N, C-alpha and C positions, 0 to 999 in steps of 0.2 A: 504492500499498500504508498502511494507518496504522496498521498493526499495527509492534510493533519487536522482533523476532524478531533471531537476529543473521541469517539469511540475510534480512529485509530489508536487516540494513547492510550488508551483501554486496550486495545489487540496487542500493543506493543508492552504490556505490564506497564506502559510510566506512570498510570492512575490508576489505582486501587477500584476493582470493581467486584460483585461478587458472581462472578461464571457461572452456568450451574452446564453449560453447553459447548461440547466445541469436536471441532472434525475438520477435516484438513481445507474446507469451502466455507463454512460459515461458528461464526460464535454464539453464545448469545448472555444477557446476563441482566442479575433482575434490576428491576426499573431504581433510582431513588427518591423519586416522585411517586412511588405507585395510583394506578386509579382506580385500582381492584386489589384488592385481599391478594394475589397473583396475577404481576406487570413483569412479563419478561421481553425485554427484547433482543430479537435474532438480525443480527447486521453477516451479509457476507467480508465476507475477507478482502473479498476484489475491491476496487474504488467502482462504485456508482452510485455518483451524486444522490436522483432521482428517482419514480419509477419514471418519470415522464421523458428522462433519457436512458432508460435502457434500448438496449436494440435487442433483433434476433436471436443473436449469439448470448442476452444474458436469460435465455428463458429456461434452459436448467438450473443454473443458478437460484434462481428466484425461485423454481420449483423446489429444491433444496430448502429455501427459507420457510415455505410453508409446511414440506414432510418435515424438516426436525422441528416445528413448534407443535408438528398433531403427532410425533414423536415421545415430544419434551412431556407433555398433557397425559398421554395415555401412559407412560411410566411414571407419574408426579400421581396419580389416578383419581384428575378431573374431568378425563374426558366424556365417562359416559354423562356425568353433568350438567356438562357443557361448559365451553367456552367461545370470543369473542379470540380474530385474528384482525390487524388493522392496518396497511398502508398509509401513512399519510403523503401530499405529495405537495409541496411548491407552501409558497408561505397561507396560502385561503386553507390550503387543506390541513395545514395545523404542522408543516413540516418542520422542527425547529434543530435539526442537526443534518446540514445535508450530505449524508451519507447512506446512502437505501436501507433502509428497516422495515421489520415488521414486529408488531407488539402482539404480543399474548396476553389475553384477561382474561381473569377465571378465578374462583373461590367463593363467590356468589351471583345469587340472579344480576344480570347486568341489565333487566328491562330492552324498553326497543332503541333502536340505533335512527341517529338519522336526523335530531332537531339540530338546526341553525340554532348559534351562537348571534344574538341580539346586539 
């Protein structure tokens, strides 16, 4: 990774984080400002700023993010109760760190999704 977002610094172990998953392509850690009892960020090791900037060649990597999140949910025992995965894209989509990442939220009823902010 040649970029220098906070996620890149976590991957390089320059910033401490509670890393809960890692393989050759993806790493995941608990969000420091969780929006649910379980809030884990899944990040590709390859630099991709946003979902909008992803290319066809990134399809497998994006699939690996989703599969890693599902695998984590099953292993942690909350898959049957349900969970949510979210990818924010750009400013109006709520993206604050410009490295593609997937949010896994679980551990409580999450309610309906999609109510716009005022």
